[in-house]
PDB file of N, CA, C and O in Angstrom:
ATOM      1  N   MET A   1       0.841  -1.176   0.000  1.00  0.00           N
ATOM      2  CA  MET A   1       0.000   0.000   0.000  1.00  0.00           C
ATOM      3  C   MET A   1       0.886   1.239   0.000  1.00  0.00           C
ATOM      4  O   MET A   1       1.814   1.348   0.801  1.00  0.00           O
ATOM      5  N   LEU A   2       0.600   2.149  -0.883  1.00  0.00           N
ATOM      6  CA  LEU A   2       1.374   3.379  -0.973  1.00  0.00           C
ATOM      7  C   LEU A   2       0.859   4.416   0.011  1.00  0.00           C
ATOM      8  O   LEU A   2      -0.348   4.561   0.207  1.00  0.00           O
ATOM      9  N   GLN A   3       1.782   5.127   0.620  1.00  0.00           N
ATOM     10  CA  GLN A   3       1.404   6.237   1.482  1.00  0.00           C
ATOM     11  C   GLN A   3       1.617   7.519   0.704  1.00  0.00           C
ATOM     12  O   GLN A   3       2.640   7.684   0.039  1.00  0.00           O
ATOM     13  N   SER A   4       0.668   8.418   0.783  1.00  0.00           N
ATOM     14  CA  SER A   4       0.839   9.688   0.085  1.00  0.00           C
ATOM     15  C   SER A   4       1.629  10.641   0.976  1.00  0.00           C
ATOM     16  O   SER A   4       1.470  10.661   2.196  1.00  0.00           O
ATOM     17  N   THR A   5       2.470  11.416   0.340  1.00  0.00           N
ATOM     18  CA  THR A   5       3.284  12.400   1.042  1.00  0.00           C
ATOM     19  C   THR A   5       3.050  13.744   0.380  1.00  0.00           C
ATOM     20  O   THR A   5       3.057  13.854  -0.846  1.00  0.00           O
ATOM     21  N   MET A   6       2.845  14.752   1.187  1.00  0.00           N
ATOM     22  CA  MET A   6       2.588  16.082   0.647  1.00  0.00           C
ATOM     23  C   MET A   6       3.862  16.919   0.721  1.00  0.00           C
ATOM     24  O   MET A   6       4.487  17.025   1.776  1.00  0.00           O
ATOM     25  N   ALA A   7       4.231  17.502  -0.396  1.00  0.00           N
ATOM     26  CA  ALA A   7       5.397  18.379  -0.443  1.00  0.00           C
ATOM     27  C   ALA A   7       4.973  19.790  -0.062  1.00  0.00           C
ATOM     28  O   ALA A   7       3.858  20.220  -0.359  1.00  0.00           O
ATOM     29  N   LEU A   8       5.871  20.496   0.592  1.00  0.00           N
ATOM     30  CA  LEU A   8       5.587  21.868   1.001  1.00  0.00           C
ATOM     31  C   LEU A   8       6.078  22.886  -0.021  1.00  0.00           C
ATOM     32  O   LEU A   8       5.787  24.076   0.098  1.00  0.00           O
ATOM     33  N   SER A   9       6.825  22.421  -1.027  1.00  0.00           N
ATOM     34  CA  SER A   9       7.305  23.324  -2.076  1.00  0.00           C
ATOM     35  C   SER A   9       7.453  22.539  -3.372  1.00  0.00           C
ATOM     36  O   SER A   9       7.482  21.309  -3.364  1.00  0.00           O
ATOM     37  N   THR A  10       7.547  23.259  -4.480  1.00  0.00           N
ATOM     38  CA  THR A  10       7.734  22.572  -5.761  1.00  0.00           C
ATOM     39  C   THR A  10       9.099  21.896  -5.819  1.00  0.00           C
ATOM     40  O   THR A  10       9.242  20.836  -6.429  1.00  0.00           O
ATOM     41  N   THR A  11      10.097  22.499  -5.190  1.00  0.00           N
ATOM     42  CA  THR A  11      11.428  21.887  -5.160  1.00  0.00           C
ATOM     43  C   THR A  11      11.380  20.558  -4.429  1.00  0.00           C
ATOM     44  O   THR A  11      11.947  19.567  -4.888  1.00  0.00           O
ATOM     45  N   GLU A  12      10.704  20.539  -3.296  1.00  0.00           N
ATOM     46  CA  GLU A  12      10.573  19.303  -2.531  1.00  0.00           C
ATOM     47  C   GLU A  12       9.813  18.255  -3.341  1.00  0.00           C
ATOM     48  O   GLU A  12      10.167  17.076  -3.315  1.00  0.00           O
ATOM     49  N   ALA A  13       8.789  18.669  -4.046  1.00  0.00           N
ATOM     50  CA  ALA A  13       8.017  17.744  -4.879  1.00  0.00           C
ATOM     51  C   ALA A  13       8.898  17.155  -5.976  1.00  0.00           C
ATOM     52  O   ALA A  13       8.812  15.961  -6.264  1.00  0.00           O
ATOM     53  N   GLU A  14       9.742  17.980  -6.588  1.00  0.00           N
ATOM     54  CA  GLU A  14      10.642  17.488  -7.628  1.00  0.00           C
ATOM     55  C   GLU A  14      11.643  16.495  -7.058  1.00  0.00           C
ATOM     56  O   GLU A  14      11.927  15.482  -7.696  1.00  0.00           O
ATOM     57  N   TYR A  15      12.183  16.757  -5.875  1.00  0.00           N
ATOM     58  CA  TYR A  15      13.099  15.810  -5.238  1.00  0.00           C
ATOM     59  C   TYR A  15      12.403  14.478  -4.962  1.00  0.00           C
ATOM     60  O   TYR A  15      12.999  13.416  -5.138  1.00  0.00           O
ATOM     61  N   MET A  16      11.158  14.534  -4.535  1.00  0.00           N
ATOM     62  CA  MET A  16      10.409  13.309  -4.256  1.00  0.00           C
ATOM     63  C   MET A  16      10.229  12.489  -5.528  1.00  0.00           C
ATOM     64  O   MET A  16      10.371  11.267  -5.505  1.00  0.00           O
ATOM     65  N   VAL A  17       9.917  13.155  -6.631  1.00  0.00           N
ATOM     66  CA  VAL A  17       9.734  12.457  -7.905  1.00  0.00           C
ATOM     67  C   VAL A  17      11.061  11.877  -8.385  1.00  0.00           C
ATOM     68  O   VAL A  17      11.097  10.749  -8.879  1.00  0.00           O
ATOM     69  N   VAL A  18      12.147  12.629  -8.248  1.00  0.00           N
ATOM     70  CA  VAL A  18      13.459  12.128  -8.651  1.00  0.00           C
ATOM     71  C   VAL A  18      13.837  10.909  -7.808  1.00  0.00           C
ATOM     72  O   VAL A  18      14.373   9.935  -8.337  1.00  0.00           O
ATOM     73  N   ALA A  19      13.564  10.954  -6.510  1.00  0.00           N
ATOM     74  CA  ALA A  19      13.871   9.816  -5.642  1.00  0.00           C
ATOM     75  C   ALA A  19      13.116   8.567  -6.095  1.00  0.00           C
ATOM     76  O   ALA A  19      13.682   7.474  -6.106  1.00  0.00           O
ATOM     77  N   GLU A  20      11.857   8.717  -6.465  1.00  0.00           N
ATOM     78  CA  GLU A  20      11.083   7.577  -6.974  1.00  0.00           C
ATOM     79  C   GLU A  20      11.676   7.076  -8.289  1.00  0.00           C
ATOM     80  O   GLU A  20      11.740   5.870  -8.526  1.00  0.00           O
ATOM     81  N   GLY A  21      12.105   7.996  -9.136  1.00  0.00           N
ATOM     82  CA  GLY A  21      12.733   7.611 -10.401  1.00  0.00           C
ATOM     83  C   GLY A  21      14.018   6.829 -10.184  1.00  0.00           C
ATOM     84  O   GLY A  21      14.290   5.864 -10.897  1.00  0.00           O
ATOM     85  N   VAL A  22      14.808   7.243  -9.199  1.00  0.00           N
ATOM     86  CA  VAL A  22      16.048   6.534  -8.870  1.00  0.00           C
ATOM     87  C   VAL A  22      15.733   5.123  -8.393  1.00  0.00           C
ATOM     88  O   VAL A  22      16.401   4.170  -8.794  1.00  0.00           O
ATOM     89  N   LYS A  23      14.721   4.980  -7.542  1.00  0.00           N
ATOM     90  CA  LYS A  23      14.335   3.645  -7.069  1.00  0.00           C
ATOM     91  C   LYS A  23      13.937   2.750  -8.231  1.00  0.00           C
ATOM     92  O   LYS A  23      14.341   1.588  -8.288  1.00  0.00           O
ATOM     93  N   GLU A  24      13.149   3.282  -9.158  1.00  0.00           N
ATOM     94  CA  GLU A  24      12.718   2.509 -10.330  1.00  0.00           C
ATOM     95  C   GLU A  24      13.919   2.144 -11.208  1.00  0.00           C
ATOM     96  O   GLU A  24      14.015   1.017 -11.695  1.00  0.00           O
ATOM     97  N   ALA A  25      14.833   3.099 -11.410  1.00  0.00           N
ATOM     98  CA  ALA A  25      16.008   2.841 -12.246  1.00  0.00           C
ATOM     99  C   ALA A  25      16.897   1.769 -11.629  1.00  0.00           C
ATOM    100  O   ALA A  25      17.415   0.908 -12.341  1.00  0.00           O
ATOM    101  N   LEU A  26      17.079   1.813 -10.313  1.00  0.00           N
ATOM    102  CA  LEU A  26      17.884   0.793  -9.640  1.00  0.00           C
ATOM    103  C   LEU A  26      17.237  -0.578  -9.742  1.00  0.00           C
ATOM    104  O   LEU A  26      17.925  -1.575  -9.958  1.00  0.00           O
ATOM    105  N   TRP A  27      15.916  -0.636  -9.588  1.00  0.00           N
ATOM    106  CA  TRP A  27      15.199  -1.904  -9.724  1.00  0.00           C
ATOM    107  C   TRP A  27      15.367  -2.454 -11.137  1.00  0.00           C
ATOM    108  O   TRP A  27      15.679  -3.630 -11.321  1.00  0.00           O
ATOM    109  N   LEU A  28      15.159  -1.595 -12.130  1.00  0.00           N
ATOM    110  CA  LEU A  28      15.272  -2.023 -13.520  1.00  0.00           C
ATOM    111  C   LEU A  28      16.700  -2.457 -13.846  1.00  0.00           C
ATOM    112  O   LEU A  28      16.899  -3.435 -14.567  1.00  0.00           O
ATOM    113  N   SER A  29      17.681  -1.749 -13.329  1.00  0.00           N
ATOM    114  CA  SER A  29      19.077  -2.114 -13.540  1.00  0.00           C
ATOM    115  C   SER A  29      19.361  -3.494 -12.954  1.00  0.00           C
ATOM    116  O   SER A  29      20.057  -4.302 -13.570  1.00  0.00           O
ATOM    117  N   GLY A  30      18.825  -3.763 -11.770  1.00  0.00           N
ATOM    118  CA  GLY A  30      18.991  -5.080 -11.156  1.00  0.00           C
ATOM    119  C   GLY A  30      18.326  -6.176 -11.967  1.00  0.00           C
ATOM    120  O   GLY A  30      18.878  -7.266 -12.115  1.00  0.00           O
ATOM    121  N   LEU A  31      17.147  -5.894 -12.492  1.00  0.00           N
ATOM    122  CA  LEU A  31      16.440  -6.866 -13.322  1.00  0.00           C
ATOM    123  C   LEU A  31      17.242  -7.178 -14.583  1.00  0.00           C
ATOM    124  O   LEU A  31      17.418  -8.342 -14.940  1.00  0.00           O
ATOM    125  N   LEU A  32      17.726  -6.135 -15.253  1.00  0.00           N
ATOM    126  CA  LEU A  32      18.525  -6.345 -16.458  1.00  0.00           C
ATOM    127  C   LEU A  32      19.794  -7.127 -16.144  1.00  0.00           C
ATOM    128  O   LEU A  32      20.210  -7.975 -16.934  1.00  0.00           O
ATOM    129  N   ASP A  33      20.410  -6.850 -15.004  1.00  0.00           N
ATOM    130  CA  ASP A  33      21.599  -7.585 -14.581  1.00  0.00           C
ATOM    131  C   ASP A  33      21.263  -9.063 -14.380  1.00  0.00           C
ATOM    132  O   ASP A  33      22.023  -9.936 -14.800  1.00  0.00           O
ATOM    133  N   ASP A  34      20.133  -9.344 -13.742  1.00  0.00           N
ATOM    134  CA  ASP A  34      19.699 -10.731 -13.540  1.00  0.00           C
ATOM    135  C   ASP A  34      19.470 -11.448 -14.865  1.00  0.00           C
ATOM    136  O   ASP A  34      19.654 -12.662 -14.957  1.00  0.00           O
ATOM    137  N   LEU A  35      19.071 -10.707 -15.884  1.00  0.00           N
ATOM    138  CA  LEU A  35      18.819 -11.280 -17.202  1.00  0.00           C
ATOM    139  C   LEU A  35      20.086 -11.335 -18.060  1.00  0.00           C
ATOM    140  O   LEU A  35      20.034 -11.708 -19.232  1.00  0.00           O
ATOM    141  N   GLY A  36      21.227 -10.958 -17.464  1.00  0.00           N
ATOM    142  CA  GLY A  36      22.495 -11.007 -18.179  1.00  0.00           C
ATOM    143  C   GLY A  36      22.742  -9.822 -19.083  1.00  0.00           C
ATOM    144  O   GLY A  36      23.571  -9.893 -19.990  1.00  0.00           O
ATOM    145  N   MET A  37      22.043  -8.748 -18.850  1.00  0.00           N
ATOM    146  CA  MET A  37      22.188  -7.544 -19.678  1.00  0.00           C
ATOM    147  C   MET A  37      22.741  -6.416 -18.807  1.00  0.00           C
ATOM    148  O   MET A  37      22.058  -5.428 -18.537  1.00  0.00           O
ATOM    149  N   LYS A  38      23.994  -6.584 -18.375  1.00  0.00           N
ATOM    150  CA  LYS A  38      24.610  -5.631 -17.453  1.00  0.00           C
ATOM    151  C   LYS A  38      24.694  -4.240 -18.067  1.00  0.00           C
ATOM    152  O   LYS A  38      25.100  -4.084 -19.219  1.00  0.00           O
ATOM    153  N   GLN A  39      24.312  -3.240 -17.298  1.00  0.00           N
ATOM    154  CA  GLN A  39      24.357  -1.843 -17.720  1.00  0.00           C
ATOM    155  C   GLN A  39      25.541  -1.159 -17.045  1.00  0.00           C
ATOM    156  O   GLN A  39      25.785  -1.364 -15.856  1.00  0.00           O
ATOM    157  N   GLU A  40      26.273  -0.349 -17.800  1.00  0.00           N
ATOM    158  CA  GLU A  40      27.393   0.402 -17.235  1.00  0.00           C
ATOM    159  C   GLU A  40      26.897   1.455 -16.244  1.00  0.00           C
ATOM    160  O   GLU A  40      27.425   1.591 -15.141  1.00  0.00           O
ATOM    161  N   CYS A  41      25.879   2.187 -16.662  1.00  0.00           N
ATOM    162  CA  CYS A  41      25.325   3.220 -15.796  1.00  0.00           C
ATOM    163  C   CYS A  41      23.891   3.513 -16.225  1.00  0.00           C
ATOM    164  O   CYS A  41      23.455   3.150 -17.318  1.00  0.00           O
ATOM    165  N   VAL A  42      23.193   4.167 -15.348  1.00  0.00           N
ATOM    166  CA  VAL A  42      21.827   4.597 -15.642  1.00  0.00           C
ATOM    167  C   VAL A  42      21.819   6.116 -15.545  1.00  0.00           C
ATOM    168  O   VAL A  42      22.196   6.677 -14.516  1.00  0.00           O
ATOM    169  N   LYS A  43      21.392   6.779 -16.606  1.00  0.00           N
ATOM    170  CA  LYS A  43      21.327   8.240 -16.594  1.00  0.00           C
ATOM    171  C   LYS A  43      19.907   8.670 -16.260  1.00  0.00           C
ATOM    172  O   LYS A  43      18.941   8.192 -16.856  1.00  0.00           O
ATOM    173  N   LEU A  44      19.797   9.558 -15.321  1.00  0.00           N
ATOM    174  CA  LEU A  44      18.510  10.118 -14.929  1.00  0.00           C
ATOM    175  C   LEU A  44      18.590  11.627 -15.133  1.00  0.00           C
ATOM    176  O   LEU A  44      19.428  12.297 -14.530  1.00  0.00           O
ATOM    177  N   SER A  45      17.734  12.145 -15.965  1.00  0.00           N
ATOM    178  CA  SER A  45      17.733  13.578 -16.246  1.00  0.00           C
ATOM    179  C   SER A  45      16.488  14.223 -15.658  1.00  0.00           C
ATOM    180  O   SER A  45      15.410  13.629 -15.649  1.00  0.00           O
ATOM    181  N   CYS A  46      16.648  15.427 -15.174  1.00  0.00           N
ATOM    182  CA  CYS A  46      15.498  16.181 -14.681  1.00  0.00           C
ATOM    183  C   CYS A  46      15.784  17.660 -14.907  1.00  0.00           C
ATOM    184  O   CYS A  46      16.930  18.063 -15.105  1.00  0.00           O
ATOM    185  N   ASP A  47      14.746  18.444 -14.874  1.00  0.00           N
ATOM    186  CA  ASP A  47      14.912  19.884 -14.998  1.00  0.00           C
ATOM    187  C   ASP A  47      14.062  20.565 -13.934  1.00  0.00           C
ATOM    188  O   ASP A  47      13.306  19.906 -13.219  1.00  0.00           O
ATOM    189  N   SER A  48      14.183  21.843 -13.834  1.00  0.00           N
ATOM    190  CA  SER A  48      13.444  22.576 -12.802  1.00  0.00           C
ATOM    191  C   SER A  48      12.172  23.208 -13.351  1.00  0.00           C
ATOM    192  O   SER A  48      11.645  24.149 -12.758  1.00  0.00           O
ATOM    193  N   GLN A  49      11.677  22.707 -14.466  1.00  0.00           N
ATOM    194  CA  GLN A  49      10.442  23.233 -15.043  1.00  0.00           C
ATOM    195  C   GLN A  49       9.249  22.593 -14.349  1.00  0.00           C
ATOM    196  O   GLN A  49       9.124  21.368 -14.339  1.00  0.00           O
ATOM    197  N   SER A  50       8.390  23.388 -13.782  1.00  0.00           N
ATOM    198  CA  SER A  50       7.220  22.857 -13.079  1.00  0.00           C
ATOM    199  C   SER A  50       6.003  22.923 -13.963  1.00  0.00           C
ATOM    200  O   SER A  50       4.916  22.521 -13.547  1.00  0.00           O
TER     201      SER A  50
END
């Protein structure tokens, strides 16, 4: 079950979204590694446009 978290600023909201993206990227990287498709790195891009 997901818990909702309220951000007090747009910057905080962006950090929260980036953190979720990092978790997903790490999970996907682990899955690809398990399938024998090792990745050198995972690039995550974000901007400050709200």
